[in-house]
N, C-alpha and C positions, 0 to 999 in steps of 0.2 A: 339716382345719384346717392340718395340717403342710404339705400341698400348697400351700395358699393363701399361707402365710407364706413358703415357699421361693420361689414365683413372685414375690411382692411384693419379696423381697430382691433377686432377680436384676434385676427391672425398676427397682428403686430405685437400684442401682449404675449401671445403664445411663443412667438419666435424670440422675443426678448428674454423670456424665462429660460428658454433652452440655451441661448447664447451666454447668459450670465452664469448659469449653474449646469453645465453639461456633464454627463457621465456616460461613457460608452460601455458596451457589454464586456469587453476585455478588461477595462478598468474595474468594473464591478467584480468580475471573477477574481482579479488580483486581491481586492479587498477581502473577499471571502477566504481566500487562501491564507492571507496574512492574519486574519482576526478570529476565524472560527476555531474553537478548541478541537474540533475533529481532526484538523491537520496536525496540530501539535501532538495529539494522542497517537496518530499514525506514525509520526516521526519517532516518538518515544518507544513505539513497538520495535523499531529497528534497534534502538539502543538496548532494549531488553534482550533481544536475540544476541547481540554482540557481548553483553555482559554474561549471559548464560554460556556462550561459547568459551569465554575466558575461564570459567570454572571447570571446563573439561580439559584444559591444557595440563598435561602431566608435569608434575613438579619434581625436580631432581635436586635434592639438598644433602648436605653432609649429615649423617646420623651418628650420634655420639653414644657410647656405651661405657658403663663402669660396672664391673662385676667382682665384688669381694666373695670369697668362698673359704669355708673351713670344713675339713674332713677328718673323721676319726675312723681308723681301720683296725680290725682285729685279725691276726693271721689265721689261716685255715687250720693250722695245727698248733695247739698250745697245751703244754703239760701243766702250766699254772695259769691262773686267771690274769688276763691282760699281759701275758708274757711277751707277746710280739706286738704290743700296741704301737700304732704309728699315728701321728697327727700331722696334718698338712694345712697350711694357710696360704692362700694366693690372692692377688689383686691384679686384675687385668683392666686396662683402659684402651679404647679403640675408637676409630672413626671409619666410616664406610660410606660410599656413595655409588649410586647407579647412574648411568648416562643413557641418553635417548637411544643411542645405537646399540644398547645391550651390554656395554662394558660395565664391569663392577670393579671398584678399586677400594682397598682398605689398608689401614695402618693400625698396628696394635703394639702396646708395650705391656710387659707383665713382670711381676716379681713374686717369688714364692719362698716359703720356708717349710722344711720337712724335719720332723723329729721322730726317732724310733726308739722305743724303750729298750729292746734287746736286738740290735741290728745284727744281721749275719756278718761274718768276718769281712766280706767284700764291701760292706756298706758302712758309711759314717753315721754316727748317731745324729749329727746335725748336718743339714745340707741346705744351701741357698742357691737359687737360680733366678737370673734376670734375663729378659730377652726383648728384642725389638724385631718385628717382622712386617713385611708388606706383601700384599696379594693383589692380583689383577686377573680378570677373565674376559674373554671375547666370545661373542656369538658369531660363529663362522658361516652359518647357512641362512638363518632367518633374519628378515629385516624387522627387528623388534621395535624400532622407532616408528615404523609405519603402523604396526599394530597398536602401539601405545598411544599414538596420536589419532587413531582412527575416529574415535568419537568427537575429538576436537576438530578434525579436518572436515568431517561431514557436516558439522554445524555451519561451515562457511557456505555450503549450498543452502542451508535454511535461511541464512541472512540474505542471500541473493534472491531467493524465492519471496521472502518477506518484502524486500524492497520493491519487487515488481508487483506483488499483491497490493502494496500500499498505493502505488501509482494508479492501479486499476480502481481501488476503492475511492481514491480522491477524485478521479475522473467521473466515476459513477455518482459521487456525492454532488459534483458541480452541475449535473444535468438539471436537477430541480431548480437551483437558483438561476441558471441560464434561461430556463423556460419561464420562470417567474418574471425575469427581466423583460422577456418578450411580451408576456401578458400585461405587464405594466405599460409598455409602449402601445400595446393593442387597446387597452382601456382608454388611454389618453387620445388615441386616434379616433375612437368612437365619440369621446367627448367633443373633439373638434368637429366631427361630422354633425353631431346634433346641435352644436352651437351655430353652425351654418344654417341648419334647418330652422333653428329658433329665430335667427335674423330674418329669414324669409317669411316665417309664420307671423312675426311681429309686424313686418311691412304689410303682409296681406291683411292682418287685422286692422291696421291703420287705414288701408284702402277700403276695406269693407265697412268700417265705421263711417267714413266720408260718404260712401255710396248710400248707406242706410239713412244718414241724416238728410240726404238729398232725395229720399224716398225712391231710390232706384232699385233697392233690393229689400227682401224681407228680413225680419229680426232673426230668423233661423240661420241665415248665412253668417251673422255676427257670432252667434253661439258656436257654429262650426269652426269659425276662425279662432275663437277663444280656446276651444278644445285642442286645436292644432298647436297653439302656443303652449298649453299646459302639457301636452304629450311630449313636446320637445324638451320642456323644462324637466319633466319627470325622467326622461332618458338621460339627460345631462347629469342630474342628481345621482341616478343609479350608477352610471359609469364613473363618475367622480368618486363615489363611495368605494367602488371596486378598486379604482386606482389607488386610493388612500390605504385600503386594507392590504393590497399587494405591496405598497411602499413600506408599510409597517413591517411586513414579513421580511422584505429585503433588508431593511435596517437591522432587524434582529439577527439575520443570518450573517451579515457583514460586520456586526457590532459597530455600526457607524451611524450616528445620529445625523450626519451631514446629508444622508439620503433624503431626508425630509425637505431639504433646501435645493434638491437637484431634480433635473428632468432627464429622461433617457434620450441619448443621441443614438438613433438606430435607423439605418437606411431601410425603412419598413417596406417601401414599395419597389424594391429591386430584387432581381434574381441573382442567385449565386452560380458562378460557372462550375458546372459539374462534369466529371469525367463520364465516359460510357459505363453503363452498369456492369458489364462483364469485366471491364478493366479494373474498376474499383473493387469489385467483389474478389477478383483474383489477388489484388494487392492486399486487401483487408485480410483475406484468408491466410496469406503467407506471413504477414507482419503483425497479426493481432497480438496484443499483449496478454489476452486471456489465456493463451496456451503456454506462455513463457514459464510460469511456475511449474507446470507439469514437465516441461522439457528439462528444467533444472533438477527436478526430482529424479528424472530418468538418469541424468548425469551422476547424481549422487548414488543411486543404486548401482550403477555400473562401476563406480569407484569402489564401493564397498565389496562388490563381487570380486574385483581384481585384488583387493587387499586380503580377501579370504585365502588367496593362493599362498600367502606366507604361513597360514596355519596348516597347510598341507605338507610343509617341509619338515624334515627331521631336525632334531635339536643337536647341535654339535658345538660344544664349548671347549675352548682352550683356556687352561688356567695355569698360572705361575704363582708360586709362593716362595718367598725367600726371607731368611731372618738370621740373626746372630744371637747366640745364647751363651751364658756363662755359668754352668753348674760347678760349684765349689763347696768345700766344707766350712769355709769361713766367709763372713759377710764381705770383708774388704776384697778378698781375692775374687769373689764372685762378681764384683763390679767390673773386672777386666774381661769384657765380653769378647771372646776370641774364637768362638766355635760357630762357623757359618753352617746353615742348612738351607736346602733349596728343593723344590718339587715342581715338576712340569708334567702336565697330563692333559688328556682329552676325555671329555664326557659326551657320550652319544645316547640319544633316546629316539626311537622311531616315532613318526607322526601318530597322533591320536585324534579321535573325533572326526575322522574323514567322512563318515556317514552324516554327521551333523552338518558339516560344511556343504556337502552335496545337497542336503535338504534345504539349507538356507539359500543356496544358489538357485535351486529350482523355484523356490518361493519368490526370489527377486526377479527371475525370468518371467514368472506369471504376472507379477506386479507391473513390469515394464510393458508387457503385451496389453494389459488392461489400460495403462496410462496412454499408450499409443492409440488405442481405440477412443479414449476420451478426447484426445487431441483431434482426431478425425471428426468427432461429433462437434467439437467447438468450431473447427474450421467450417463445417457444413452450416452450423448455426449463423456464423458471421457472414458467410457467403450469401445465405438466404436473406438475412436481415438487411444487409447492404443493398442487395439487388432490389428487394421489396421497397426499401426507403427511397432509392433513387428513381425507381419506376413511378412511385407515388408522387415524388416531387416533380418529375418531368410532366406527368399527366396533369398535375395541379397547375403547372405553368400554362397549359393549354386552356384550362378552365378559367384562369385569371385573365387571359387575353380576351376570352369571350365576355367575361365579367366587365372588362373595361369598355368593350363595344356596347354592352347593354347600358352602361352608365351614360355614354354619349347619346345613345338613342333615347334614354329616359329623360335626359336634360333637354333634348330637342322637343320631346313631347310635352314636357312641363312648360317650356317657354311658349309653345304654341297654345297650350291650354290657358295660360295666363293672359296671352294676347287676346284670345277670343273672349275671355271673361271680361277684360277691361273694355271691350267693345260691346258688352252686353249680349254676346252671342253664345255664352257658355255658362255652365253652372259652377258655383264655387266648389261643390263637392268634387268635381273633376279636377279642378286646380289642386286642391288639397291632396287628392289621391295621387296625382301625377308627381307632385313634389315629394310626397311620402315614398313614392316608387323610386325616385332618385336617391333619397336617403337610404332606402332599403338596399338598393344595389351597391351603394358605397359601403354600407355596413357589411354587406356580403363580401365585397372585395377585401375589406379589413379582416374578416373572418378567414378568408382563403389564404391571405398572406400570413396571418398568424399560424395557421395550420402548416403552411409551407416552411416557415422559419423554425417551427417545432420539429419538423421532419429533418431539417438541416442540422439542428442541435443533436438529434438522435444519431444521424449519420456521422457527424464529427466524433461523437463519443465512440461509436463502433470502429471508427478509423483511428482512434487514439490521438485525435487532433484537438480535443477540447482543453486538455491540460497544458498544451504548449503555449 
């Protein structure tokens, strides 16, 4: 009866601690995601990519110009020094802008004054000219906007690849904290097992002392019973220390001091419903996040290759220029701008750099083939690992079932050994060994379940389920 009360007391305190301060695996993972700087760093990496992309966006603004000019000319034939000297002063102001589609538009205003020392009969000595003009041109064949935005547009693929890469990095990062959480639960389970062993060892020591005082046994049995108590105490101390060290690491990873006041809530002695290995491997191979960045890079390369087609086209520009001017020999009359002028034309240039474009496309094609092979390798790796992990987990389930049967058998044997010893028909050594055997089988069960749950964590990571 005393043994039962002590055992219930130990288990009662344990259950009380768990119920008051529980924390589940998914809750702990959320803490790590919220508090660890690794996740903020990864999010900022996306912002860096987006900022870099914005620097690649072509900017189209009005460009302003102001050009003053003064010219002195000497005629080609002069009988006297500077006989045909002419002087000209002009001031021109303008604005011009290019557009994404290749259009160019401009406006300009000018004013000028010309003075000739000995003008020919048909020229005035003084002449003034003012003008206003507008010009516009169109690219008729090439998609210049596509070429101008190419570097900007391909950066969108970089952002998508970075987002997927970050998810994979985050999931890989969470594997270690998740396994540490399992190890925490594992250490506490071993503490509970050795606490049960300690209760039995202390009861056995009390019984042994009574029998020794009654001169029913030798002093050697008392010493053996005392050693059994000490070994149980030593194991408890060892695994409590392990649990505390793991707890400290978990607190650091999650930046949460509350972990020190909590206990893991984890269904340690249960199996997870697993799909058939071939089905899971096929699904993992098809959907694995590991290959997504490479698929995005392939899309990027194909987009670039298509864009290169614009470089293979000839250049054909349509341009229109129109203005009104007022050349007169007096300043006031020259302000009456009444002389329109206009020009319409086409400018054609054959394509150049075709060999360069062909070489770049060949290079892109080679890159795509290489990436496709890398994807196949990733799929094969995922398929192999998922299959291996599931086979190991399923086989471990069989081992655990045998483990449980061995525990039942060991408990029956220990009970019988104790009964015979209390009747004086057995040695204490056999009782201690049998009870140690029960404890060893229970510890083995905990070891196997810890291995099993670590396999499940690795499986979830390969199936991209740990981050969800």
